[in-house]
C-alpha positions in Angstrom: 115.3 -204.3 -92.1 113.3 -205.4 -89.4 109.4 -206.8 -90.1 106.9 -209.2 -88.1 105.7 -210.3 -91.2 106.3 -213.9 -92.0 109.0 -214.9 -94.3 107.9 -217.9 -96.7 109.7 -221.3 -95.8 111.3 -221.6 -99.3 114.8 -220.9 -99.7 115.0 -217.7 -101.3 116.2 -217.0 -104.7 119.4 -215.0 -104.9 120.3 -213.2 -108.3 123.7 -211.3 -108.7 123.3 -211.0 -104.7 120.4 -209.8 -104.9 118.2 -211.8 -102.2 114.3 -212.0 -103.2 111.8 -213.4 -100.2 108.2 -213.3 -100.1 106.8 -211.6 -97.2 103.4 -211.7 -95.6 103.0 -208.3 -94.0 100.7 -205.3 -95.1 102.7 -202.9 -97.4 101.6 -200.2 -94.4 103.6 -202.0 -92.3 106.8 -202.9 -93.7 110.1 -201.3 -92.4 112.1 -200.5 -95.4 113.9 -198.5 -97.3 111.5 -198.2 -100.4 107.8 -199.6 -100.1 106.2 -199.9 -103.4 102.7 -200.0 -104.4 100.8 -200.4 -107.3 97.6 -198.9 -109.0 95.2 -199.3 -111.7 94.0 -196.3 -114.0 91.7 -194.2 -111.6 89.4 -194.0 -114.5 89.1 -197.3 -114.8 89.3 -198.9 -111.1 88.8 -196.9 -108.0 88.9 -200.2 -105.7 90.9 -199.9 -102.4 91.3 -203.1 -100.3 93.6 -204.9 -97.9 97.1 -203.4 -98.5 96.1 -200.4 -100.9 93.3 -199.8 -98.4 95.4 -199.5 -95.1 98.2 -197.5 -97.3 95.7 -194.9 -98.4 94.1 -194.9 -94.6 97.6 -194.3 -92.7 97.7 -191.0 -95.6 94.3 -189.9 -94.6 92.9 -190.7 -97.9 95.6 -188.7 -99.4 96.7 -191.4 -102.4 93.0 -191.5 -103.2 92.9 -187.7 -103.6 96.3 -187.6 -105.7 94.7 -190.2 -108.3 91.2 -188.3 -108.3 93.3 -185.0 -109.2 95.4 -186.5 -112.0 98.8 -186.2 -110.1 99.2 -189.7 -110.2 96.7 -191.5 -112.6 97.5 -194.8 -113.0 99.0 -195.1 -116.3 100.9 -198.0 -117.4 104.5 -197.6 -115.4 103.7 -194.2 -114.6 105.6 -193.5 -111.4 105.3 -191.0 -108.1 107.9 -191.4 -105.4 106.4 -190.3 -102.1 108.7 -189.6 -98.8 106.2 -189.7 -95.8 107.7 -186.6 -93.4 104.8 -187.1 -90.9 105.7 -190.9 -90.9 102.6 -192.2 -92.5 104.1 -195.4 -92.6 107.7 -196.9 -91.2 108.6 -197.1 -95.0 111.3 -194.4 -95.3 109.7 -194.0 -99.1 106.5 -194.8 -101.2 106.9 -195.5 -104.8 103.3 -195.7 -106.6 103.3 -197.8 -110.1 100.6 -197.6 -112.7 99.2 -200.6 -114.1 96.7 -198.7 -116.5 93.3 -200.4 -117.9 92.8 -203.6 -116.0 91.3 -204.9 -119.6 94.6 -204.8 -120.8 96.7 -206.3 -117.9 98.9 -209.1 -118.7 102.1 -210.9 -117.9 104.5 -208.8 -120.2 103.2 -205.8 -118.3 103.9 -207.7 -115.1 107.8 -208.0 -116.6 107.4 -204.4 -117.3 106.6 -203.7 -113.9 109.3 -205.5 -112.0 111.9 -204.4 -114.6 110.4 -200.4 -113.7 110.4 -200.7 -109.8 113.4 -202.3 -109.7 115.6 -199.9 -111.7 113.8 -197.1 -110.0 115.0 -198.6 -106.4 118.4 -199.1 -108.0 118.6 -195.2 -109.4 117.5 -194.5 -105.8 120.4 -196.7 -104.3 118.2 -198.2 -101.7 119.7 -201.7 -100.5 115.7 -202.9 -99.6 112.4 -202.7 -101.0 109.3 -204.2 -100.7 107.0 -204.8 -103.6 103.1 -204.9 -103.2 101.3 -206.4 -106.5 97.9 -205.5 -104.9 95.9 -207.5 -107.7 93.2 -208.7 -105.5 93.3 -205.3 -103.7 91.9 -203.9 -106.9 89.4 -206.8 -107.3 90.9 -208.0 -110.5 90.3 -211.7 -110.7 93.1 -213.0 -112.6 93.2 -215.6 -115.7 96.9 -217.0 -114.5 98.0 -217.8 -110.9 100.0 -216.3 -108.4 103.3 -218.4 -109.5 102.6 -216.5 -112.9 102.6 -213.0 -111.3 105.8 -213.8 -108.9 107.9 -215.3 -112.2 107.0 -212.4 -114.2 108.2 -209.6 -111.9 111.4 -211.6 -110.8 112.1 -212.0 -114.2 111.5 -208.3 -115.0 113.4 -207.0 -111.7 116.5 -209.8 -112.4 116.7 -207.9 -115.9 117.1 -204.6 -114.3 119.7 -206.0 -112.0 121.9 -208.0 -114.5 121.9 -204.9 -116.4 122.8 -202.7 -113.8 125.8 -205.2 -112.6 126.8 -205.1 -116.3 127.2 -201.3 -116.4 129.2 -201.3 -113.5 131.6 -203.6 -114.6 132.1 -201.4 -117.6 132.7 -198.8 -115.0 129.3 -196.8 -116.6 127.5 -196.3 -112.8 128.2 -197.3 -109.4 128.1 -201.0 -107.7 125.0 -202.4 -107.2 123.8 -201.0 -103.4 120.5 -203.4 -103.6 120.7 -206.6 -101.7 117.3 -208.0 -100.9 113.7 -207.5 -102.8 110.5 -208.7 -100.8 107.3 -209.7 -102.4 104.5 -209.1 -100.4 101.8 -210.9 -100.0 99.0 -210.0 -97.2 95.5 -211.1 -95.7 93.1 -208.7 -97.7 90.5 -206.5 -95.3 87.4 -208.1 -95.2 84.9 -205.2 -96.1 85.8 -201.9 -98.4 84.4 -199.8 -100.2 85.1 -197.7 -103.3 85.6 -194.1 -102.8 84.6 -192.2 -105.6 
């Protein structure tokens, strides 16, 4: 994977041979096997900014239309896998994951999101993926800090990785292909509009 974004200066966390990094780049610009972006329930939150706005724009507004039509509503842990055939973004595949009602958003859900996206990536047999939490993009004010979000995501992802390693050791699945996970941080766009 080659990206022009900046990696953080911290030593990456390595768990079961998988490296966790922080990368400062928009999800619409990542060169990766799998880009993951999350959205709240469409009926509860239709706000786009920063990375989610850029991804939607790169698809000509089609992400918004998928949500509006109910094809991807954004229910908790709902997923939708997209293959950008027209190369709207550099990522080979795009996975949308739902966060449900913003009122019910909590740390336990973040752990479950981390677990779910890592399991999806492992099943897709990708060597790397990028994940954009996109919480500020949805206009959400958190009662907990960025570190808590990252820690919860890594906890969920690490559980999925550990389970896969155990299954491989027991000859119940193929060896783990996943080697790198990048948690994205990017600058939000200054002004955006809700798309009703």
